[in-house]
OpenMM code with the backbone's topology and positions (N, CA, C; nanometers):
from openmm import Vec3, app, unit

residues = "MET ASP ASP GLN THR ASP ILE LYS PHE LEU LYS GLN GLU GLU PHE ASN ALA ASN ILE VAL LYS ARG LEU GLU GLU LEU GLU ASP LYS ILE PRO ILE ILE ILE GLN ARG ILE ILE GLY THR GLU ASP PHE LEU LEU GLU GLN LYS GLU TYR ILE GLU THR ALA ALA VAL GLU ALA ASN ALA ARG PHE ASP ILE GLY ILE GLU ASN ARG THR ILE ALA PHE ARG GLN ILE ALA GLN LEU GLU ASN GLU VAL GLU ALA LEU GLN ILE TRP LYS TYR ASN ILE GLU THR LYS LEU GLU ARG HIS ASP ASP ILE LEU VAL VAL HIS SER ASN GLN ASN ASP THR GLN ARG LYS ASN HIS LYS GLN LEU ILE LYS VAL PHE ASP GLU LYS VAL ILE PRO LEU ILE GLU GLY THR HIS GLY LYS GLU GLU".split()
positions = [
    Vec3(0.0784, -0.1182, 0.0000),
    Vec3(0.0000, 0.0000, 0.0000),
    Vec3(0.0831, 0.1254, 0.0000),
    Vec3(0.1996, 0.1086, 0.0536),
    Vec3(0.2877, 0.2231, 0.0561),
    Vec3(0.3207, 0.2695, -0.0852),
    Vec3(0.3290, 0.1761, -0.1729),
    Vec3(0.3588, 0.2141, -0.3106),
    Vec3(0.2441, 0.2965, -0.3701),
    Vec3(0.1249, 0.2558, -0.3402),
    Vec3(0.0103, 0.3311, -0.3912),
    Vec3(0.0071, 0.4706, -0.3306),
    Vec3(0.0373, 0.4830, -0.2031),
    Vec3(0.0380, 0.6133, -0.1381),
    Vec3(0.1456, 0.7002, -0.2000),
    Vec3(0.2601, 0.6417, -0.2247),
    Vec3(0.3692, 0.7161, -0.2865),
    Vec3(0.3294, 0.7624, -0.4276),
    Vec3(0.2635, 0.6769, -0.5020),
    Vec3(0.2219, 0.7131, -0.6382),
    Vec3(0.1209, 0.8275, -0.6319),
    Vec3(0.0264, 0.8181, -0.5400),
    Vec3(-0.0731, 0.9249, -0.5249),
    Vec3(-0.0049, 1.0543, -0.4846),
    Vec3(0.0913, 1.0419, -0.3921),
    Vec3(0.1623, 1.1594, -0.3440),
    Vec3(0.2420, 1.2227, -0.4583),
    Vec3(0.3085, 1.1403, -0.5388),
    Vec3(0.3863, 1.1905, -0.6525),
    Vec3(0.2950, 1.2575, -0.7552),
    Vec3(0.1821, 1.1959, -0.7818),
    Vec3(0.0878, 1.2549, -0.8778),
    Vec3(0.0359, 1.3886, -0.8262),
    Vec3(0.0116, 1.3895, -0.6942),
    Vec3(-0.0386, 1.5152, -0.6353),
    Vec3(0.0678, 1.6233, -0.6456),
    Vec3(0.1932, 1.5903, -0.6201),
    Vec3(0.3007, 1.6890, -0.6302),
    Vec3(0.3170, 1.7367, -0.7739),
    Vec3(0.3056, 1.6447, -0.8675),
    Vec3(0.3153, 1.6833, -1.0098),
    Vec3(0.1998, 1.7764, -1.0480),
    Vec3(0.0802, 1.7398, -1.0017),
    Vec3(-0.0376, 1.8232, -1.0295),
    Vec3(-0.0188, 1.9628, -0.9703),
    Vec3(0.0283, 1.9683, -0.8451),
    Vec3(0.0516, 2.0966, -0.7788),
    Vec3(0.1577, 2.1780, -0.8533),
    Vec3(0.2606, 2.1124, -0.9005),
    Vec3(0.3658, 2.1815, -0.9745),
    Vec3(0.3093, 2.2400, -1.1033),
    Vec3(0.2242, 2.1626, -1.1717),
    Vec3(0.1603, 2.2130, -1.2950),
    Vec3(0.0714, 2.3341, -1.2656),
    Vec3(0.0001, 2.3273, -1.1549),
    Vec3(-0.0861, 2.4403, -1.1171),
    Vec3(-0.0006, 2.5630, -1.0887),
    Vec3(0.1054, 2.5478, -1.0154),
    Vec3(0.1931, 2.6605, -0.9834),
    Vec3(0.2509, 2.7180, -1.1110),
    Vec3(0.2961, 2.6312, -1.2016),
    Vec3(0.3513, 2.6767, -1.3291),
    Vec3(0.2461, 2.7550, -1.4074),
    Vec3(0.1241, 2.7025, -1.4112),
    Vec3(0.0151, 2.7705, -1.4841),
    Vec3(-0.0177, 2.9048, -1.4198),
    Vec3(-0.0161, 2.9100, -1.2864),
    Vec3(-0.0407, 3.0363, -1.2162),
    Vec3(0.0680, 3.1381, -1.2469),
    Vec3(0.1917, 3.0934, -1.2544),
    Vec3(0.3007, 3.1848, -1.2884),
    Vec3(0.2845, 3.2386, -1.4302),
    Vec3(0.2419, 3.1512, -1.5214),
    Vec3(0.2169, 3.1968, -1.6588),
    Vec3(0.1051, 3.3003, -1.6615),
    Vec3(0.0001, 3.2736, -1.5845),
    Vec3(-0.1134, 3.3661, -1.5801),
    Vec3(-0.0754, 3.4976, -1.5134),
    Vec3(0.0151, 3.4897, -1.4122),
    Vec3(0.0573, 3.6135, -1.3467),
    Vec3(0.1241, 3.7071, -1.4455),
    Vec3(0.1965, 3.6538, -1.5415),
    Vec3(0.2594, 3.7367, -1.6445),
    Vec3(0.1535, 3.8005, -1.7352),
    Vec3(0.0449, 3.7292, -1.7560),
    Vec3(-0.0603, 3.7788, -1.8457),
    Vec3(-0.1630, 3.8667, -1.7744),
    Vec3(-0.1639, 3.8692, -1.6425),
    Vec3(-0.2643, 3.9455, -1.5674),
    Vec3(-0.2620, 4.0942, -1.6028),
    Vec3(-0.1470, 4.1624, -1.6084),
    Vec3(-0.1501, 4.3048, -1.6451),
    Vec3(-0.2132, 4.3290, -1.7829),
    Vec3(-0.1824, 4.2400, -1.8786),
    Vec3(-0.2405, 4.2547, -2.0131),
    Vec3(-0.3919, 4.2350, -2.0059),
    Vec3(-0.4358, 4.1343, -1.9319),
    Vec3(-0.5789, 4.1081, -1.9177),
    Vec3(-0.6475, 4.2257, -1.8490),
    Vec3(-0.5837, 4.2794, -1.7440),
    Vec3(-0.6414, 4.3940, -1.6725),
    Vec3(-0.6524, 4.5139, -1.7669),
    Vec3(-0.5487, 4.5362, -1.8485),
    Vec3(-0.5540, 4.6473, -1.9431),
    Vec3(-0.6672, 4.6270, -2.0440),
    Vec3(-0.6835, 4.5049, -2.0884),
    Vec3(-0.7929, 4.4771, -2.1815),
    Vec3(-0.9286, 4.5013, -2.1148),
    Vec3(-0.9395, 4.4565, -1.9896),
    Vec3(-1.0655, 4.4768, -1.9166),
    Vec3(-1.0914, 4.6261, -1.8996),
    Vec3(-0.9871, 4.7011, -1.8608),
    Vec3(-1.0031, 4.8464, -1.8428),
    Vec3(-1.0382, 4.9119, -1.9758),
    Vec3(-0.9679, 4.8694, -2.0825),
    Vec3(-0.9988, 4.9227, -2.2156),
    Vec3(-1.1416, 4.8920, -2.2555),
    Vec3(-1.1848, 4.7705, -2.2266),
    Vec3(-1.3214, 4.7307, -2.2575),
    Vec3(-1.4203, 4.8135, -2.1765),
    Vec3(-1.3883, 4.8355, -2.0482),
    Vec3(-1.4755, 4.9176, -1.9645),
    Vec3(-1.4832, 5.0597, -2.0189),
    Vec3(-1.3668, 5.1179, -2.0577),
    Vec3(-1.3663, 5.2531, -2.1149),
    Vec3(-1.4496, 5.2572, -2.2426),
    Vec3(-1.4283, 5.1548, -2.3273),
    Vec3(-1.5051, 5.1479, -2.4511),
    Vec3(-1.6542, 5.1384, -2.4221),
    Vec3(-1.6910, 5.0541, -2.3256),
    Vec3(-1.8322, 5.0388, -2.2905),
    Vec3(-1.8890, 5.1681, -2.2328),
    Vec3(-1.8091, 5.2397, -2.1530),
    Vec3(-1.8556, 5.3683, -2.0997),
    Vec3(-1.8774, 5.4689, -2.2122),
    Vec3(-1.7825, 5.4708, -2.3079),
    Vec3(-1.7996, 5.5608, -2.4229),
    Vec3(-1.9259, 5.5247, -2.5007),
    Vec3(-1.9460, 5.3951, -2.5223),
    Vec3(-2.0648, 5.3508, -2.5948),
    Vec3(-2.1919, 5.3863, -2.5186),
    Vec3(-2.1872, 5.3712, -2.3871),
    Vec3(-2.3023, 5.4050, -2.3037),
    Vec3(-2.3334, 5.5540, -2.3152),
    Vec3(-2.2293, 5.6386, -2.3086),
    Vec3(-2.2499, 5.7831, -2.3219),
    Vec3(-2.3048, 5.8174, -2.4601),
    Vec3(-2.2498, 5.7518, -2.5628),
    Vec3(-2.2985, 5.7760, -2.6991),
    Vec3(-2.4459, 5.7373, -2.7118),
    Vec3(-2.4796, 5.6215, -2.6568),
    Vec3(-2.6184, 5.5741, -2.6633),
    Vec3(-2.7099, 5.6679, -2.5854),
    Vec3(-2.6649, 5.7128, -2.4675),
    Vec3(-2.7475, 5.8057, -2.3893),
    Vec3(-2.7667, 5.9367, -2.4640),
    Vec3(-2.6588, 5.9886, -2.5249),
    Vec3(-2.6703, 6.1120, -2.6032),
    Vec3(-2.7647, 6.0919, -2.7215),
    Vec3(-2.7480, 5.9803, -2.7908),
    Vec3(-2.8349, 5.9508, -2.9048),
    Vec3(-2.9806, 5.9379, -2.8600),
    Vec3(-3.0018, 5.8771, -2.7443),
    Vec3(-3.1387, 5.8620, -2.6925),
    Vec3(-3.1989, 5.9981, -2.6604),
    Vec3(-3.1194, 6.0860, -2.5992),
    Vec3(-3.1695, 6.2203, -2.5679),
    Vec3(-3.2037, 6.2943, -2.6968),
    Vec3(-3.1150, 6.2853, -2.7968),
    Vec3(-3.1417, 6.3519, -2.9248),
    Vec3(-3.2645, 6.2931, -2.9929),
    Vec3(-3.2773, 6.1613, -2.9871),
    Vec3(-3.3946, 6.0972, -3.0482),
    Vec3(-3.5226, 6.1399, -2.9778),
    Vec3(-3.5186, 6.1471, -2.8456),
    Vec3(-3.6361, 6.1930, -2.7710),
    Vec3(-3.6694, 6.3371, -2.8060),
    Vec3(-3.5646, 6.4202, -2.8212),
    Vec3(-3.5883, 6.5599, -2.8581),
    Vec3(-3.6523, 6.5675, -2.9959),
    Vec3(-3.5979, 6.4887, -3.0920),
    Vec3(-3.6575, 6.4884, -3.2256),
    Vec3(-3.7998, 6.4342, -3.2221),
    Vec3(-3.8235, 6.3326, -3.1398),
    Vec3(-3.9573, 6.2767, -3.1250),
    Vec3(-4.0530, 6.3817, -3.0687),
    Vec3(-4.0065, 6.4550, -2.9659),
    Vec3(-4.0892, 6.5608, -2.9081),
    Vec3(-4.1192, 6.6693, -3.0102),
    Vec3(-4.0183, 6.7044, -3.0904),
    Vec3(-4.0390, 6.8049, -3.1948),
    Vec3(-4.1395, 6.7527, -3.2967),
    Vec3(-4.1274, 6.6242, -3.3313),
    Vec3(-4.2222, 6.5644, -3.4254),
    Vec3(-4.3642, 6.5682, -3.3715),
    Vec3(-4.3793, 6.5359, -3.2443),
    Vec3(-4.5123, 6.5405, -3.1818),
    Vec3(-4.5649, 6.6838, -3.1834),
    Vec3(-4.4781, 6.7786, -3.1496),
    Vec3(-4.5193, 6.9192, -3.1479),
    Vec3(-4.5588, 6.9645, -3.2882),
    Vec3(-4.4802, 6.9254, -3.3884),
    Vec3(-4.5127, 6.9626, -3.5264),
    Vec3(-4.6450, 6.9007, -3.5707),
    Vec3(-4.6681, 6.7741, -3.5333),
    Vec3(-4.7954, 6.7107, -3.5686),
    Vec3(-4.9116, 6.7798, -3.4981),
    Vec3(-4.8903, 6.8191, -3.3716),
    Vec3(-4.9953, 6.8892, -3.2981),
    Vec3(-5.0277, 7.0216, -3.3659),
    Vec3(-4.9230, 7.0952, -3.4048),
    Vec3(-4.9437, 7.2226, -3.4753),
    Vec3(-5.0159, 7.1984, -3.6071),
    Vec3(-4.9747, 7.0941, -3.6790),
    Vec3(-5.0384, 7.0632, -3.8074),
    Vec3(-5.1861, 7.0290, -3.7883),
    Vec3(-5.2182, 6.9495, -3.6859),
    Vec3(-5.3582, 6.9152, -3.6607),
    Vec3(-5.4398, 7.0388, -3.6236),
    Vec3(-5.3787, 7.1293, -3.5461),
    Vec3(-5.4494, 7.2546, -3.5141),
    Vec3(-5.4756, 7.3352, -3.6397),
    Vec3(-5.3746, 7.3443, -3.7270),
    Vec3(-5.3921, 7.4189, -3.8511),
    Vec3(-5.4971, 7.3538, -3.9396),
    Vec3(-5.4985, 7.2205, -3.9437),
    Vec3(-5.6002, 7.1503, -4.0227),
    Vec3(-5.7393, 7.1807, -3.9675),
    Vec3(-5.7535, 7.1774, -3.8356),
    Vec3(-5.8836, 7.2075, -3.7741),
    Vec3(-5.9244, 7.3507, -3.8055),
    Vec3(-5.8280, 7.4432, -3.7985),
    Vec3(-5.8576, 7.5832, -3.8294),
    Vec3(-5.8997, 7.5973, -3.9755),
    Vec3(-5.8285, 7.5289, -4.0651),
    Vec3(-5.8649, 7.5343, -4.2070),
    Vec3(-6.0026, 7.4737, -4.2319),
    Vec3(-6.0333, 7.3654, -4.1619),
    Vec3(-6.1665, 7.3051, -4.1762),
    Vec3(-6.2740, 7.4031, -4.1317),
    Vec3(-6.2485, 7.4749, -4.0214),
    Vec3(-6.3438, 7.5755, -3.9747),
    Vec3(-6.3581, 7.6873, -4.0768),
    Vec3(-6.2446, 7.7294, -4.1359),
    Vec3(-6.2508, 7.8355, -4.2361),
    Vec3(-6.3250, 7.7890, -4.3604),
    Vec3(-6.3031, 7.6634, -4.4003),
    Vec3(-6.3744, 7.6087, -4.5161),
    Vec3(-6.5244, 7.6050, -4.4874),
    Vec3(-6.5591, 7.5627, -4.3682),
    Vec3(-6.7015, 7.5598, -4.3314),
    Vec3(-6.7611, 7.7005, -4.3344),
    Vec3(-6.6871, 7.7982, -4.2817),
    Vec3(-6.7344, 7.9368, -4.2835),
    Vec3(-6.7481, 7.9862, -4.4272),
    Vec3(-6.6527, 7.9495, -4.5135),
    Vec3(-6.6606, 7.9906, -4.6537),
    Vec3(-6.7788, 7.9250, -4.7243),
    Vec3(-6.8084, 7.8001, -4.6901),
    Vec3(-6.9239, 7.7332, -4.7510),
    Vec3(-7.0536, 7.8014, -4.7084),
    Vec3(-7.0609, 7.8413, -4.5819),
    Vec3(-7.1792, 7.9137, -4.5343),
    Vec3(-7.1898, 8.0472, -4.6069),
    Vec3(-7.0763, 8.1165, -4.6187),
    Vec3(-7.0742, 8.2451, -4.6868),
    Vec3(-7.1153, 8.2279, -4.8324),
    Vec3(-7.0618, 8.1228, -4.8975),
    Vec3(-7.0963, 8.0945, -5.0369),
    Vec3(-7.2460, 8.0655, -5.0493),
    Vec3(-7.3003, 7.9894, -4.9573),
    Vec3(-7.4434, 7.9594, -4.9598),
    Vec3(-7.5243, 8.0887, -4.9476),
    Vec3(-7.4814, 8.1749, -4.8542),
    Vec3(-7.5531, 8.3017, -4.8367),
    Vec3(-7.5461, 8.3866, -4.9634),
    Vec3(-7.4278, 8.3922, -5.0253),
    Vec3(-7.4122, 8.4702, -5.1485),
    Vec3(-7.4988, 8.4099, -5.2593),
    Vec3(-7.4965, 8.2771, -5.2724),
    Vec3(-7.5782, 8.2125, -5.3769),
    Vec3(-7.7263, 8.2382, -5.3542),
    Vec3(-7.7680, 8.2345, -5.2287),
    Vec3(-7.9079, 8.2621, -5.1968),
    Vec3(-7.9438, 8.4058, -5.2353),
    Vec3(-7.8546, 8.4992, -5.2014),
    Vec3(-7.8794, 8.6398, -5.2369),
    Vec3(-7.8809, 8.6583, -5.3883),
    Vec3(-7.7903, 8.5896, -5.4581),
    Vec3(-7.7891, 8.5992, -5.6045),
    Vec3(-7.9180, 8.5427, -5.6643),
    Vec3(-7.9666, 8.4331, -5.6091),
    Vec3(-8.0933, 8.3780, -5.6573),
    Vec3(-8.2066, 8.4774, -5.6343),
    Vec3(-8.2064, 8.5406, -5.5188),
    Vec3(-8.3104, 8.6416, -5.4904),
    Vec3(-8.2984, 8.7580, -5.5881),
    Vec3(-8.1734, 8.8001, -5.6156),
    Vec3(-8.1540, 8.9103, -5.7109),
    Vec3(-8.2020, 8.8681, -5.8495),
    Vec3(-8.1728, 8.7441, -5.8885),
    Vec3(-8.2210, 8.6952, -6.0176),
    Vec3(-8.3739, 8.6954, -6.0213),
    Vec3(-8.4359, 8.6526, -5.9126),
    Vec3(-8.5829, 8.6544, -5.9063),
    Vec3(-8.6350, 8.7967, -5.9182),
    Vec3(-8.5697, 8.8880, -5.8488),
    Vec3(-8.6118, 9.0297, -5.8547),
    Vec3(-8.5944, 9.0831, -5.9968),
    Vec3(-8.4821, 9.0463, -6.0614),
    Vec3(-8.4604, 9.0917, -6.1995),
    Vec3(-8.5684, 9.0376, -6.2932),
    Vec3(-8.6089, 8.9138, -6.2744),
    Vec3(-8.7153, 8.8552, -6.3571),
    Vec3(-8.8454, 8.9320, -6.3347),
    Vec3(-8.8748, 8.9595, -6.2077),
    Vec3(-8.9975, 9.0353, -6.1763),
    Vec3(-8.9914, 9.1727, -6.2410),
    Vec3(-8.8780, 9.2423, -6.2282),
    Vec3(-8.8651, 9.3760, -6.2887),
    Vec3(-8.8731, 9.3692, -6.4409),
    Vec3(-8.8143, 9.2667, -6.4996),
    Vec3(-8.8217, 9.2508, -6.6448),
    Vec3(-8.9672, 9.2303, -6.6885),
    Vec3(-9.0374, 9.1478, -6.6141),
    Vec3(-9.1795, 9.1256, -6.6462),
    Vec3(-9.2579, 9.2559, -6.6301),
    Vec3(-9.2256, 9.3302, -6.5245),
    Vec3(-9.2940, 9.4581, -6.5045),
    Vec3(-9.2623, 9.5547, -6.6189),
    Vec3(-9.1360, 9.5565, -6.6628),
    Vec3(-9.0990, 9.6431, -6.7755),
    Vec3(-9.1756, 9.6039, -6.9007),
    Vec3(-9.1833, 9.4727, -6.9264),
    Vec3(-9.2578, 9.4275, -7.0439),
    Vec3(-9.4046, 9.4693, -7.0344),
    Vec3(-9.4628, 9.4509, -6.9181),
    Vec3(-9.6029, 9.4901, -6.8970),
    Vec3(-9.6198, 9.6400, -6.9161),
    Vec3(-9.5258, 9.7183, -6.8617),
    Vec3(-9.5355, 9.8642, -6.8769),
    Vec3(-9.5188, 9.9070, -7.0226),
    Vec3(-9.4331, 9.8371, -7.0978),
    Vec3(-9.4186, 9.8684, -7.2407),
    Vec3(-9.5505, 9.8419, -7.3141),
    Vec3(-9.6112, 9.7264, -7.2849),
    Vec3(-9.7385, 9.6934, -7.3481),
    Vec3(-9.8435, 9.7984, -7.3110),
    Vec3(-9.8486, 9.8325, -7.1823),
    Vec3(-9.9465, 9.9325, -7.1372),
    Vec3(-9.9186, 10.0674, -7.2033),
    Vec3(-9.7913, 10.1021, -7.2172),
    Vec3(-9.7554, 10.2307, -7.2788),
    Vec3(-9.7999, 10.2326, -7.4251),
    Vec3(-9.7764, 10.1219, -7.4961),
    Vec3(-9.8198, 10.1146, -7.6359),
    Vec3(-9.9718, 10.1255, -7.6458),
    Vec3(-10.0421, 10.0585, -7.5547),
    Vec3(-10.1881, 10.0665, -7.5563),
    Vec3(-10.2353, 10.2077, -7.5232),
    Vec3(-10.1673, 10.2727, -7.4277),
    Vec3(-10.2047, 10.4095, -7.3935),
    Vec3(-10.1814, 10.5047, -7.5101),
    Vec3(-10.0688, 10.4864, -7.5792),
    Vec3(-10.0414, 10.5712, -7.6962),
    Vec3(-10.1492, 10.5478, -7.8023),
    Vec3(-10.1855, 10.4210, -7.8239),
    Vec3(-10.2878, 10.3888, -7.9235),
    Vec3(-10.4215, 10.4536, -7.8847),
    Vec3(-10.4586, 10.4383, -7.7562),
    Vec3(-10.5837, 10.4978, -7.7084),
    Vec3(-10.5754, 10.6503, -7.7196),
    Vec3(-10.4626, 10.7068, -7.6826),
    Vec3(-10.4441, 10.8511, -7.6877),
    Vec3(-10.4587, 10.9009, -7.8312),
    Vec3(-10.3912, 10.8286, -7.9247),
    Vec3(-10.3964, 10.8702, -8.0648),
    Vec3(-10.5364, 10.8525, -8.1235),
    Vec3(-10.6053, 10.7448, -8.0900),
    Vec3(-10.7340, 10.7171, -8.1513),
    Vec3(-10.8499, 10.7877, -8.0816),
    Vec3(-10.8419, 10.8089, -7.9531),
    Vec3(-10.9574, 10.8606, -7.8807),
    Vec3(-10.9361, 11.0011, -7.8247),
    Vec3(-10.8242, 11.0216, -7.7579),
    Vec3(-10.8053, 11.1473, -7.6863),
    Vec3(-10.7752, 11.2607, -7.7841),
    Vec3(-10.6892, 11.2423, -7.8792),
    Vec3(-10.6522, 11.3483, -7.9731),
    Vec3(-10.7763, 11.3925, -8.0520),
    Vec3(-10.8584, 11.3010, -8.1060),
    Vec3(-10.9784, 11.3492, -8.1755),
    Vec3(-11.0721, 11.4274, -8.0833),
    Vec3(-11.0762, 11.3920, -7.9540),
    Vec3(-11.1596, 11.4669, -7.8613),
    Vec3(-11.1038, 11.6066, -7.8422),
    Vec3(-10.9722, 11.6142, -7.8297),
    Vec3(-10.9091, 11.7446, -7.8099),
    Vec3(-10.9269, 11.8293, -7.9358),
    Vec3(-10.9139, 11.7729, -8.0506),
    Vec3(-10.9254, 11.8466, -8.1758),
    Vec3(-11.0733, 11.8726, -8.2129),
    Vec3(-11.1575, 11.8043, -8.1473),
    Vec3(-11.2991, 11.8217, -8.1726),
    Vec3(-11.3477, 11.7473, -8.2943),
    Vec3(-11.2787, 11.6522, -8.3371),
    Vec3(-11.3182, 11.5745, -8.4566),
    Vec3(-11.3815, 11.4412, -8.4172),
    Vec3(-11.4085, 11.4247, -8.2905),
    Vec3(-11.4636, 11.2992, -8.2428),
    Vec3(-11.6081, 11.2884, -8.2868),
    Vec3(-11.6388, 11.1763, -8.3439),
    Vec3(-11.7743, 11.1494, -8.3850),
    Vec3(-11.8088, 11.2075, -8.5215),
    Vec3(-11.7268, 11.2876, -8.5811),
    Vec3(-11.7520, 11.3420, -8.7157),
    Vec3(-11.6931, 11.2497, -8.8160),
    Vec3(-11.7689, 11.2296, -8.9204),
    Vec3(-11.7191, 11.1438, -9.0253),
    Vec3(-11.6693, 11.2297, -9.1388),
    Vec3(-11.5834, 11.1890, -9.2047),
    Vec3(-11.5250, 11.2656, -9.3123),
    Vec3(-11.5929, 11.2481, -9.4414),
] * unit.nanometer
topology = app.Topology()
chain = topology.addChain("A")
for resn in residues:
    res = topology.addResidue(resn, chain)
    for name in ("N", "CA", "C"):
        topology.addAtom(name, app.Element.getBySymbol(name[0]), res)
Protein backbone atom coordinates (compact mmCIF):
# COMPACT_ATOMS: atom_id res chain seq x y z
CA MET A 1 0.00 0.00 0.00
CA ASP A 2 2.88 2.23 0.56
CA ASP A 3 3.59 2.14 -3.11
CA GLN A 4 0.10 3.31 -3.91
CA THR A 5 0.38 6.13 -1.38
CA ASP A 6 3.69 7.16 -2.87
CA ILE A 7 2.22 7.13 -6.38
CA LYS A 8 -0.73 9.25 -5.25
CA PHE A 9 1.62 11.59 -3.44
CA LEU A 10 3.86 11.91 -6.52
CA LYS A 11 0.88 12.55 -8.78
CA GLN A 12 -0.39 15.15 -6.35
CA GLU A 13 3.01 16.89 -6.30
CA GLU A 14 3.15 16.83 -10.10
CA PHE A 15 -0.38 18.23 -10.30
CA ASN A 16 0.52 20.97 -7.79
CA ALA A 17 3.66 21.82 -9.75
CA ASN A 18 1.60 22.13 -12.95
CA ILE A 19 -0.86 24.40 -11.17
CA VAL A 20 1.93 26.61 -9.83
CA LYS A 21 3.51 26.77 -13.29
CA ARG A 22 0.15 27.71 -14.84
CA LEU A 23 -0.41 30.36 -12.16
CA GLU A 24 3.01 31.85 -12.88
CA GLU A 25 2.17 31.97 -16.59
CA LEU A 26 -1.13 33.66 -15.80
CA GLU A 27 0.57 36.13 -13.47
CA ASP A 28 2.59 37.37 -16.44
CA LYS A 29 -0.60 37.79 -18.46
CA ILE A 30 -2.64 39.45 -15.67
CA PRO A 31 -1.50 43.05 -16.45
CA ILE A 32 -2.41 42.55 -20.13
CA ILE A 33 -5.79 41.08 -19.18
CA ILE A 34 -6.41 43.94 -16.73
CA GLN A 35 -5.54 46.47 -19.43
CA ARG A 36 -7.93 44.77 -21.82
CA ILE A 37 -10.65 44.77 -19.17
CA ILE A 38 -10.03 48.46 -18.43
CA GLY A 39 -9.99 49.23 -22.16
CA THR A 40 -13.21 47.31 -22.58
CA GLU A 41 -14.75 49.18 -19.64
CA ASP A 42 -13.66 52.53 -21.15
CA PHE A 43 -15.05 51.48 -24.51
CA LEU A 44 -18.32 50.39 -22.91
CA LEU A 45 -18.56 53.68 -21.00
CA GLU A 46 -18.00 55.61 -24.23
CA GLN A 47 -20.65 53.51 -25.95
CA LYS A 48 -23.02 54.05 -23.04
CA GLU A 49 -22.50 57.83 -23.22
CA TYR A 50 -22.98 57.76 -26.99
CA ILE A 51 -26.18 55.74 -26.63
CA GLU A 52 -27.48 58.06 -23.89
CA THR A 53 -26.70 61.12 -26.03
CA ALA A 54 -28.35 59.51 -29.05
CA ALA A 55 -31.39 58.62 -26.93
CA VAL A 56 -31.70 62.20 -25.68
CA GLU A 57 -31.42 63.52 -29.25
CA ALA A 58 -33.95 60.97 -30.48
CA ASN A 59 -36.36 61.93 -27.71
CA ALA A 60 -35.88 65.60 -28.58
CA ARG A 61 -36.57 64.88 -32.26
CA PHE A 62 -39.57 62.77 -31.25
CA ASP A 63 -40.89 65.61 -29.08
CA ILE A 64 -40.39 68.05 -31.95
CA GLY A 65 -42.22 65.64 -34.25
CA ILE A 66 -45.12 65.41 -31.82
CA GLU A 67 -45.19 69.19 -31.48
CA ASN A 68 -45.13 69.63 -35.26
CA ARG A 69 -47.95 67.11 -35.69
CA THR A 70 -49.95 68.89 -32.98
CA ILE A 71 -49.44 72.23 -34.75
CA ALA A 72 -50.38 70.63 -38.07
CA PHE A 73 -53.58 69.15 -36.61
CA ARG A 74 -54.49 72.55 -35.14
CA GLN A 75 -53.92 74.19 -38.51
CA ILE A 76 -56.00 71.50 -40.23
CA ALA A 77 -58.84 72.08 -37.74
CA GLN A 78 -58.58 75.83 -38.29
CA LEU A 79 -58.65 75.34 -42.07
CA GLU A 80 -61.67 73.05 -41.76
CA ASN A 81 -63.44 75.75 -39.75
CA GLU A 82 -62.51 78.35 -42.36
CA VAL A 83 -63.74 76.09 -45.16
CA GLU A 84 -67.01 75.60 -43.31
CA ALA A 85 -67.34 79.37 -42.83
CA LEU A 86 -66.61 79.91 -46.54
CA GLN A 87 -69.24 77.33 -47.51
CA ILE A 88 -71.79 79.14 -45.34
CA TRP A 89 -70.74 82.45 -46.87
CA LYS A 90 -70.96 80.95 -50.37
CA TYR A 91 -74.43 79.59 -49.60
CA ASN A 92 -75.53 83.02 -48.37
CA ILE A 93 -74.12 84.70 -51.48
CA GLU A 94 -75.78 82.12 -53.77
CA THR A 95 -79.08 82.62 -51.97
CA LYS A 96 -78.79 86.40 -52.37
CA LEU A 97 -77.89 85.99 -56.04
CA GLU A 98 -80.93 83.78 -56.57
CA ARG A 99 -83.10 86.42 -54.90
CA HIS A 100 -81.54 89.10 -57.11
CA ASP A 101 -82.21 86.95 -60.18
CA ASP A 102 -85.83 86.54 -59.06
CA ILE A 103 -86.12 90.30 -58.55
CA LEU A 104 -84.60 90.92 -62.00
CA VAL A 105 -87.15 88.55 -63.57
CA VAL A 106 -89.98 90.35 -61.76
CA HIS A 107 -88.65 93.76 -62.89
CA SER A 108 -88.22 92.51 -66.45
CA ASN A 109 -91.80 91.26 -66.46
CA GLN A 110 -92.94 94.58 -65.05
CA ASN A 111 -90.99 96.43 -67.75
CA ASP A 112 -92.58 94.28 -70.44
CA THR A 113 -96.03 94.90 -68.97
CA GLN A 114 -95.36 98.64 -68.77
CA ARG A 115 -94.19 98.68 -72.41
CA LYS A 116 -97.39 96.93 -73.48
CA ASN A 117 -99.46 99.33 -71.37
CA HIS A 118 -97.55 102.31 -72.79
CA LYS A 119 -98.20 101.15 -76.36
CA GLN A 120 -101.88 100.66 -75.56
CA LEU A 121 -102.05 104.10 -73.94
CA ILE A 122 -100.41 105.71 -76.96
CA LYS A 123 -102.88 103.89 -79.24
CA VAL A 124 -105.84 104.98 -77.08
CA PHE A 125 -104.44 108.51 -76.88
CA ASP A 126 -103.96 108.70 -80.65
CA GLU A 127 -107.34 107.17 -81.51
CA LYS A 128 -109.57 108.61 -78.81
CA VAL A 129 -108.05 111.47 -76.86
CA ILE A 130 -106.52 113.48 -79.73
CA PRO A 131 -109.78 113.49 -81.76
CA LEU A 132 -111.60 114.67 -78.61
CA ILE A 133 -109.09 117.45 -78.10
CA GLU A 134 -109.25 118.47 -81.76
CA GLY A 135 -112.99 118.22 -81.73
CA THR A 136 -113.18 115.75 -84.57
CA HIS A 137 -114.64 112.99 -82.43
CA GLY A 138 -117.74 111.49 -83.85
CA LYS A 139 -117.52 113.42 -87.16
CA GLU A 140 -117.19 111.44 -90.25
CA GLU A 141 -115.25 112.66 -93.12
